[in-house]
C-alpha positions in Angstrom: -50.1 178.5 42.4 -48.9 179.9 39.0 -51.1 177.4 37.3 -54.0 178.2 39.6 -53.7 181.9 38.7 -54.0 181.1 35.1 -57.0 178.9 35.6 -58.8 181.5 37.7 -58.2 184.1 35.0 -59.5 181.7 32.4 -62.6 180.9 34.4 -63.3 184.4 35.8 -66.7 184.7 34.1 -67.8 181.3 35.2 -66.9 182.1 38.8 -68.4 185.5 38.7 -71.7 184.0 37.3 -71.7 181.5 40.2 -71.3 184.3 42.8 -74.1 186.4 41.2 -76.5 183.4 41.0 -76.0 182.4 44.6 -75.2 185.6 46.4 -76.9 188.2 44.3 -74.3 190.8 43.8 -73.9 192.4 40.4 -71.7 190.8 37.8 -69.2 193.7 38.1 -69.0 193.2 41.9 -68.7 189.5 41.4 -65.8 190.0 39.0 -64.1 192.1 41.6 -64.7 189.4 44.2 -62.8 186.9 42.0 -60.1 189.5 41.1 -59.3 190.5 44.7 -59.0 186.8 45.6 -56.7 186.3 42.6 -54.3 188.9 44.0 -53.8 186.6 47.1 -53.0 183.7 44.8 -50.3 185.9 43.2 -49.0 186.7 46.6 -48.9 183.0 47.6 -47.0 182.2 44.4 -44.1 184.4 45.7 -44.4 184.1 49.4 -41.2 182.1 49.9 -39.3 185.1 51.4 -42.0 185.3 54.2 -41.4 181.7 55.0 -37.7 182.0 55.5 -36.1 181.4 58.9 -33.0 183.0 60.4 -29.4 181.8 60.8 -26.6 183.0 63.2 -23.3 181.3 62.6 -20.8 180.9 65.4 -22.8 181.7 68.4 -20.1 179.9 70.4 -17.0 177.9 69.3 -18.3 175.4 66.6 -21.9 176.2 67.4 -24.5 177.7 65.0 -28.2 178.5 65.7 -30.9 178.8 63.1 -34.7 178.8 62.9 -37.0 177.3 60.3 -40.7 177.9 59.7 -42.6 174.6 59.5 -46.3 173.9 58.7 -48.8 173.4 61.4 -50.3 170.4 59.7 -54.1 170.5 59.4 -55.7 173.9 59.4 -59.3 175.1 58.7 -61.0 178.1 57.2 -64.6 179.2 57.8 -66.1 181.6 55.3 -68.9 184.2 55.2 -71.6 184.6 52.5 -70.6 188.1 51.3 -67.4 187.2 49.3 -67.9 183.6 48.1 -64.7 183.7 46.0 -62.4 186.2 47.7 -62.5 184.9 51.2 -61.7 181.2 50.3 -58.8 182.6 48.3 -57.6 184.6 51.2 -57.2 181.2 53.0 -56.3 178.1 51.1 -53.6 179.4 48.7 -51.5 180.7 51.6 -52.2 177.8 54.0 -51.3 175.2 51.3 -48.3 177.0 50.0 -47.0 177.1 53.6 -47.2 173.3 53.6 -50.4 172.6 55.4 -53.5 170.7 54.4 -56.7 172.7 54.8 -60.4 172.0 55.6 -62.4 174.8 54.1 -66.1 175.4 55.0 -67.7 177.8 52.6 -70.9 179.6 53.6 -73.9 177.2 53.3 -75.7 180.1 51.5 -73.4 180.3 48.5 -70.8 177.5 48.3 -70.6 177.2 44.5 -67.6 179.4 43.9 -65.6 177.7 46.6 -66.4 174.3 45.2 -65.3 175.4 41.7 -62.1 177.0 43.1 -61.2 173.7 44.7 -61.7 171.9 41.5 -59.4 174.4 39.7 -56.8 173.9 42.5 -56.8 170.2 41.9 -56.7 170.7 38.2 -53.6 173.0 38.8 -51.8 170.2 40.5 -52.7 170.4 44.2 -52.6 166.8 45.4 -55.7 165.2 46.5 -56.4 165.5 50.2 -54.5 168.8 50.5 -57.6 170.9 50.1 -60.8 169.5 51.5 -64.3 171.1 51.5 -67.0 170.5 54.1 -70.5 171.8 54.0 -72.9 172.7 56.9 -73.6 175.3 59.5 -73.3 175.3 63.3 -72.7 171.6 63.8 -70.0 171.6 61.1 -68.4 174.7 62.6 -68.3 173.1 66.1 -66.9 169.9 64.8 -64.0 171.9 63.2 -63.4 173.8 66.5 -63.5 170.6 68.6 -61.3 168.5 66.4 -57.9 167.6 68.0 -56.4 167.2 64.5 -56.9 170.8 63.4 -54.2 173.1 64.7 -55.5 176.6 63.5 -58.8 178.1 62.3 -59.2 181.3 60.3 -62.7 182.9 60.4 -64.5 185.8 58.6 -68.0 186.6 59.6 -70.3 188.2 62.3 -69.5 189.3 65.7 -71.5 186.5 67.4 -70.0 183.9 65.2 -66.5 185.2 65.6 -66.6 185.3 69.3 -67.9 181.8 69.4 -65.2 180.6 67.0 -62.4 182.3 69.0 -63.5 181.1 72.4 -64.3 177.5 71.5 -61.2 177.3 69.2 -58.9 178.6 71.8 -60.4 176.3 74.5 -59.4 173.3 72.3 -55.8 174.7 72.0 -56.1 176.1 68.4 -54.5 179.2 66.9 -57.4 181.3 65.9 -57.7 184.4 63.6 -61.3 185.7 64.0 -62.3 188.5 61.7 -65.6 189.9 62.8 -67.9 192.9 62.3 -67.3 196.5 61.6 -68.7 200.0 61.8 -66.6 202.0 59.3 -66.6 205.7 59.5 -65.7 208.2 56.8 -64.7 211.6 58.0 -65.4 214.5 55.6 -63.5 217.6 56.3 -64.7 221.0 55.0 -61.8 221.1 52.6 -62.4 217.7 51.1 -62.5 217.6 47.2 -66.3 217.7 46.8 -67.1 215.6 43.7 -64.7 212.7 44.3 -65.7 212.6 48.0 -69.4 212.3 47.0 -68.6 209.5 44.5 -66.5 207.7 47.0 -69.1 207.8 49.7 -71.9 206.6 47.4 -69.8 203.7 46.1 -68.5 202.6 49.5 -71.9 202.9 51.3 -74.2 201.3 48.7 -71.9 199.1 46.6 -72.5 195.3 47.0 -75.7 196.3 48.7 -73.7 197.4 51.7 -72.8 193.7 52.5 -69.1 194.0 53.0 -67.1 194.3 56.2 -65.3 197.4 54.9 -68.4 199.3 53.6 -68.7 202.9 54.8 -71.8 202.8 57.0 -71.2 206.1 58.9 -70.3 209.5 57.3 -69.0 212.0 59.8 -69.2 215.6 58.5 -66.9 218.1 60.2 -67.8 221.7 60.5 -70.8 223.9 60.2 -72.7 223.5 56.9 -70.6 220.5 55.7 -73.4 218.0 55.9 -75.8 220.4 54.3 -73.5 220.6 51.3 -73.0 216.9 50.9 -76.1 215.0 52.0 -78.4 216.4 49.2 -75.8 215.5 46.6 -75.3 212.0 48.1 -79.1 211.5 48.0 -79.4 212.7 44.5 -76.6 210.4 43.2 -77.9 207.4 45.2 -81.3 207.8 43.7 -79.8 207.1 40.2 -78.5 203.6 41.4 -80.7 200.9 39.9 -81.7 198.1 42.2 -82.3 194.7 40.6 -81.1 191.2 39.8 -77.2 191.1 39.6 -77.3 189.4 36.2 -79.3 192.2 34.6 -77.5 194.9 32.7 -77.4 198.4 34.3 -78.0 197.2 37.8 -75.9 198.8 40.5 -77.3 197.1 43.6 -78.4 193.5 43.9 -80.6 192.0 46.7 -79.6 191.4 50.3 -78.8 187.8 51.2 -82.1 186.8 52.8 -85.6 187.8 53.7 -84.5 187.9 57.4 -81.7 190.3 56.5 -84.1 192.5 54.6 -86.5 192.6 57.6 -83.7 193.4 60.0 -82.4 196.3 57.9 -85.8 197.8 57.3 -86.6 197.5 61.1 -83.4 199.4 62.0 -84.2 202.2 59.5 -87.8 202.4 60.9 -86.6 202.7 64.5 -84.0 205.4 63.5 -87.0 207.7 62.8 -88.5 206.9 66.3 -85.1 207.8 67.9 -85.0 211.2 66.3 -83.1 210.7 63.1 -84.3 211.7 59.7 -84.6 209.4 56.7 -83.6 211.5 53.7 -83.6 208.6 51.3 -85.8 205.6 52.1 -85.0 202.3 50.4 -87.6 200.3 52.2 -90.5 198.6 50.4 -88.8 198.9 47.0 -90.2 196.7 44.2 -88.3 195.3 41.2 -90.4 194.3 38.2 -90.3 190.6 37.5 -88.9 189.7 41.0 -91.8 190.2 43.4 -90.1 188.0 46.1 -86.7 189.5 45.9 -84.9 190.7 49.0 -84.7 194.3 47.8 -83.5 197.2 49.9 -82.6 200.4 48.1 -80.0 203.0 49.0 -80.9 204.6 52.3 -79.5 207.8 53.8 -80.3 208.8 57.5 -79.4 212.2 58.9 -79.2 213.5 62.4 -77.7 210.3 63.6 -76.0 210.3 67.0 -74.0 207.7 68.9 -76.3 205.5 71.0 -78.9 205.2 68.2 -79.4 201.7 67.0 -78.6 202.6 63.4 -75.3 203.9 64.6 -74.4 201.2 67.1 -75.4 198.1 65.1 -73.6 196.8 62.0 -76.6 197.1 59.6 -74.9 195.2 56.7 -77.1 196.8 54.1 -77.2 199.8 51.8 -77.6 202.3 54.6 -75.5 205.4 55.3 -75.9 207.1 58.6 -74.8 210.7 58.7 -73.3 212.3 61.8 -72.3 216.0 62.3 -69.5 217.3 64.5 -67.7 220.6 65.0 -64.0 219.4 64.9 -61.8 216.7 63.7 -61.0 215.9 67.4 -64.7 215.1 67.9 -64.8 212.9 64.9 -61.8 210.9 66.1 -63.3 210.6 69.5 -66.6 209.2 68.1 -64.7 206.6 66.0 -62.5 205.6 68.9 -65.6 205.3 71.1 -67.1 202.7 68.8 -66.5 199.1 69.7 -65.3 198.2 66.2 -62.0 199.1 64.6 -61.8 197.5 61.2 -61.5 200.4 58.7 -61.9 204.2 58.5 -61.2 207.0 56.1 -60.7 210.7 56.0 -61.4 213.0 53.1 -59.3 216.2 53.1 -56.9 218.4 51.2 -54.9 219.0 54.4 -51.9 216.9 55.0 -51.8 218.1 58.6 -55.4 216.9 59.2 -54.7 213.6 57.5 -51.5 212.9 59.5 -53.4 213.7 62.8 -56.2 211.4 61.8 -54.0 208.5 60.9 -51.9 208.8 64.1 -54.8 209.3 66.5 -57.6 207.1 65.3 -57.8 203.7 67.0 -58.6 201.7 63.9 -56.5 199.0 62.0 -56.9 200.2 58.4 -57.0 203.8 57.5 -57.7 205.4 54.1 -56.7 209.0 53.2 -59.0 210.1 50.4 -59.6 206.3 49.9 -63.0 205.1 51.1 -62.3 201.4 51.4 -58.7 200.9 52.5 -58.3 197.2 52.0 -54.6 196.6 51.3 -52.9 194.6 48.6 -52.2 191.0 50.0 -48.5 191.8 50.5 -49.9 193.7 53.5 -52.0 192.2 56.2 -55.7 192.8 56.8 -55.4 194.5 60.2 -58.8 195.0 61.9 -58.5 196.1 65.5 -60.5 196.0 68.7 -64.0 194.5 68.4 -63.4 193.7 64.7 -60.7 191.1 65.4 -59.8 188.4 68.0 -56.5 186.7 67.8 -52.9 187.6 67.3 -51.7 187.0 63.8 -54.0 188.3 61.0 -54.8 187.4 57.5 -52.8 188.1 54.3 -49.3 189.3 54.1 -46.4 188.3 56.4 -48.7 187.7 59.3 -50.6 185.0 57.4 -47.3 183.2 56.6 -46.7 183.3 60.4 -50.2 182.2 61.2 -50.0 179.0 59.1 -46.5 178.0 60.3 -44.6 177.6 63.5 -40.9 178.3 64.3 -38.4 175.5 65.1 -35.1 176.7 66.4 -32.0 174.5 66.1 -28.8 174.9 67.9 -26.0 172.6 66.3 -22.5 171.9 67.5 -20.1 170.5 65.0 -16.7 170.7 66.7 -13.4 169.2 65.5 -13.4 166.2 67.9 -16.7 165.0 66.4 -15.0 164.1 63.2 -11.7 163.0 64.6 -12.4 159.3 64.1 -13.1 159.8 60.3 -10.0 159.3 58.1 -8.9 162.4 56.4 -11.0 164.8 58.6 -8.9 164.9 61.8 -8.0 168.5 62.5 -10.0 169.9 59.7 -11.2 173.4 60.6 -9.1 173.7 63.7 -8.6 177.3 64.7 -5.4 176.3 66.6 -3.3 173.5 65.3 -3.3 170.5 67.6 -6.2 171.7 69.8 -9.7 170.4 69.9 
C-alpha cells in the first residue's frame, strides 16, 4: 500500500483527467476525488492495529483464551458514478490489506479511473487475482449478490439500488454495508459568521454540480429575517459560478451525469413553483457555448420550501438548494429528524450551547459544526444513519476493518501433564512441585 500511495500521487493528473473526461466534474473536483481516496490508502497502510485480536492469559489453570481477526475470503464492492476514484479506494485497499480478494464493480458510466487504479495496484505489487474488476449493470450486480463464493458486499449508491443490494445480499447470507441516499440540511443560526457561512453553503450546495451524497441540499434558516439576509447573498455568489466543461479553465460547475438526470432535476424545480415555492435563481435551460448537447444545469435556489414538497422530500442530486425558514433551533432539529435520511448535517453558529444542543439531539450520523460537509478522515468511519444506510458495520475506519474480517476465538490448554512424556520437560512450569 505504501507503493500504491506513491503511484497514485505520481499519476494524480492522469486519474483526475479520466474522472473529468467520463464523469464531467471540474479538474479541481477530480483532483479532490483522487486525493480523498488516497487518504484511505494511507489509512490502509497503517491499519494493522485495527486488525489486532485480544488475548487473556490464565483464564483457568494452564488455559489461555485469545481471538484473532481473519479475512472473509472473497468480498465485493459496487461503486456509484459520482466519485469514480474515491469510492473504489474506499473499498479495495482496506479489503485487500485485511487479507481478502475483491471483486470490484465500478459504475458503468465512468469505469476508467477504477481500471487505472487496479493497474496501479498490480504495479505496486498486489498479486494477480487479488483485485478483480467486472463491468456491467443490473445483471452484473445480481450475479455478485447471488454468488455463494462472495461473503460480503459494500455498496454506495441510490436508495432503490441500496435497498435491493441489502435485501438480496442478506437473503444469500452475505454481510452487507449499503450506503444510500441523503438529504443533508445545514442549519443557519442568527449568530452564524455571515461571510464564511455564505461561502460554505454555496460550495457545499453547488460544488460537483450537487452530485455528492454529502452535498448540502437544504438550508434551514432560524429566526426572523435570517433567510432574508442570506438568500440574496447566496444567489449573488452563485450567479458568479461558471458552468461548463470540467476540463475548461475557470469552470466551477460541470454537467450532470446524463440527459435523464438533467430532465429529472429540471422537472423537480418546475414542480416546486407549482407547489408554492419561489425560484430565486433558476439554472434550467442554461446553454454553454460550444457544447449544445451538454447536460447543463446551473445553480438553483428555491425559497419558501416546506417539508412535503417534492423538492424537499426527494434527493435532487443536482445543483439545487432548497431554503426553509423556522423560528427556533428546536424546530430545525425536528425537521431534520423527521426526514427519512440521516447521512450528514451541519449547524452554523457562534454559540457553543447551540452547537452542543444540535449535535446531541439531531438524529443524523455525521454532524458538522461550522463545517458544511462533515466527511471524516478515514481513521473514523463514514456513519450515515436511518434511511441513508442499511447494515451494521460501516465504511472506513475501525468498522471497515471489522466489516472485512471475522473473529475466531481460541481457548488453549497447555497443562503440565501434556508434556510429561517429553524428556527434559517433565514438571516444567509446575506451580506446585510434584503435582499435575
